[in-house]
C-alpha positions in Angstrom: 32.5 14.1 9.7 32.1 12.7 6.2 35.0 10.7 4.7 35.4 10.2 1.0 37.1 7.3 -0.8 37.3 6.1 -4.3 36.8 2.4 -3.8 33.9 0.1 -2.9 33.9 -0.8 0.8 35.1 -4.3 1.3 31.9 -5.3 3.1 29.6 -4.1 0.2 28.0 -6.7 -2.0 28.8 -4.4 -4.9 32.2 -6.2 -4.8 30.4 -9.4 -5.7 29.1 -7.7 -8.9 31.3 -8.5 -11.8 30.6 -5.1 -13.4 33.7 -3.0 -14.0 32.8 0.4 -12.8 34.5 3.3 -14.6 33.7 5.7 -11.8 33.4 5.0 -8.1 32.9 7.3 -5.1 32.0 6.4 -1.5 31.1 8.7 1.3 30.7 7.6 4.9 29.9 9.0 8.3 29.6 7.5 11.8 27.0 8.2 14.5 26.3 7.1 18.0 23.1 5.1 17.9 22.4 4.9 21.7 19.3 2.8 22.3 17.7 3.6 19.0 17.6 0.7 16.7 18.4 1.7 13.2 18.1 -0.9 10.5 18.6 -0.7 6.7 14.9 0.0 6.0 14.9 3.0 8.4 18.1 4.3 7.0 16.7 3.8 3.4 13.7 5.8 4.3 15.9 8.5 5.8 18.0 8.6 2.7 15.0 9.2 0.4 13.7 12.0 2.7 17.1 13.8 3.0 18.1 15.0 -0.4 18.6 18.7 -0.7 15.5 20.5 -2.2 17.6 22.2 -4.9 18.5 18.7 -6.2 14.9 18.3 -7.3 15.2 21.4 -9.5 18.4 20.0 -11.0 16.7 16.7 -11.8 13.8 18.5 -13.5 16.3 20.5 -15.6 18.2 17.2 -16.4 15.0 15.5 -17.4 14.2 18.3 -19.9 17.5 18.0 -21.6 18.1 14.2 -21.6 14.5 13.5 -22.7 15.5 15.0 -26.0 18.1 12.2 -26.4 15.6 9.4 -25.5 17.0 8.8 -22.0 14.9 7.8 -19.0 13.2 10.7 -17.2 11.0 11.1 -14.1 8.0 11.9 -16.3 8.0 8.2 -17.3 7.4 7.1 -13.7 4.0 6.4 -12.1 2.8 8.4 -9.1 3.5 5.4 -7.0 7.1 5.2 -8.2 7.5 8.8 -6.9 5.9 8.2 -3.5 8.5 7.4 -0.8 5.7 6.3 1.6 4.6 3.5 -0.8 8.1 2.1 -1.2 8.5 -1.2 0.7 12.1 -1.9 -0.2 11.4 -5.1 -2.1 13.8 -6.0 -4.9 12.4 -5.0 -8.3 10.6 -1.9 -6.9 11.2 1.5 -8.5 11.4 4.7 -6.6 12.2 7.8 -8.6 15.5 7.1 -10.5 16.3 4.1 -8.3 15.3 0.5 -8.9 16.0 -1.7 -5.9 18.1 -4.7 -7.1 19.2 -6.2 -3.8 18.3 -5.9 -0.1 20.2 -7.6 2.7 20.1 -7.1 6.4 22.5 -4.2 6.2 22.7 -3.0 2.5 20.4 -1.8 -0.3 21.7 -1.9 -3.9 19.8 0.4 -6.2 20.4 1.8 -9.6 19.3 2.0 -13.2 20.4 0.8 -16.6 20.1 3.1 -19.6 21.6 3.1 -23.0 24.4 5.5 -22.1 25.4 4.3 -18.7 24.4 2.0 -15.8 24.8 2.9 -12.2 24.6 1.1 -8.9 24.2 2.8 -5.6 24.9 1.1 -2.3 23.4 2.2 1.0 25.4 0.3 3.6 24.7 0.3 7.4 27.3 -1.2 9.7 27.8 -1.6 13.4 31.2 -0.5 14.5 32.7 -3.0 16.9 35.1 -0.8 18.8 33.4 -1.0 22.2 31.0 1.8 21.5 27.5 2.0 20.1 28.5 3.5 16.8 27.0 2.8 13.5 28.4 3.8 10.1 26.4 4.8 7.0 28.3 4.5 3.7 26.8 5.7 0.4 28.7 4.3 -2.6 28.1 5.0 -6.3 29.5 2.9 -9.2 29.0 4.0 -12.8 29.6 1.9 -15.9 29.8 4.0 -19.1 28.3 2.1 -22.1 29.6 4.6 -24.7 31.1 8.0 -25.3 27.8 9.7 -24.7 27.8 8.2 -21.2 31.2 9.7 -20.4 30.1 13.0 -21.9 26.9 12.9 -19.9 28.6 12.2 -16.6 31.3 14.8 -16.9 29.1 17.8 -15.9 26.9 15.5 -13.6 29.8 14.3 -11.5 30.4 17.4 -9.3 26.7 17.8 -8.7 26.3 14.1 -7.9 29.1 14.3 -5.3 27.6 17.4 -3.8 24.2 15.9 -3.6 25.4 12.7 -2.0 27.5 14.6 0.6 24.6 16.9 1.5 22.2 14.0 1.7 24.5 12.1 4.0 25.1 15.2 6.2 21.3 15.7 6.4 20.8 12.1 7.3 23.3 12.3 10.2 21.7 15.6 11.4 18.3 14.0 11.5 19.6 10.9 13.4 21.4 13.1 15.9 18.2 15.2 16.4 16.2 12.0 17.0 18.8 10.7 19.4 18.8 14.0 21.3 15.0 13.8 21.6 15.1 10.2 22.9 17.8 10.8 25.4 16.1 14.0 26.8 12.9 12.1 27.6 
């Protein structure tokens, strides 16, 4: 089950950032990890390989429109910056629209700065200490609008953003559950 909240989780290092976000959403889901050892890198790879296919079409459409306004687009990225297999999760690396700012043992902070807005995206992996072998994935987005154009830009993007994040998290959990089923049936 996916839970939504409108604040940054207390454990996230996004709370240490002094940026005042004008928009925040956070989606989380728990899973039973069994003997499989998930770390932030394996969850990061899973994230980049779980977005819905139709989201790529939306991003292409977005790039055609925002390119007219001088905003950053995928066409400005190198082939390496589009290849999830070459991404090593080192701070400073760029993968698609995400620049990796910070990596800790249990969190990735990614995002981008543009002239209309800046966003930060947290991928947080936590062990749940309730006597089970559960882990929790939380996907949090914080957006800082730099001007009126940023607010206008994000207004139609927001519902698609939320849908993409929820669908991505749901797909991540399905893939984990499928992997767990395979490992427990061996």
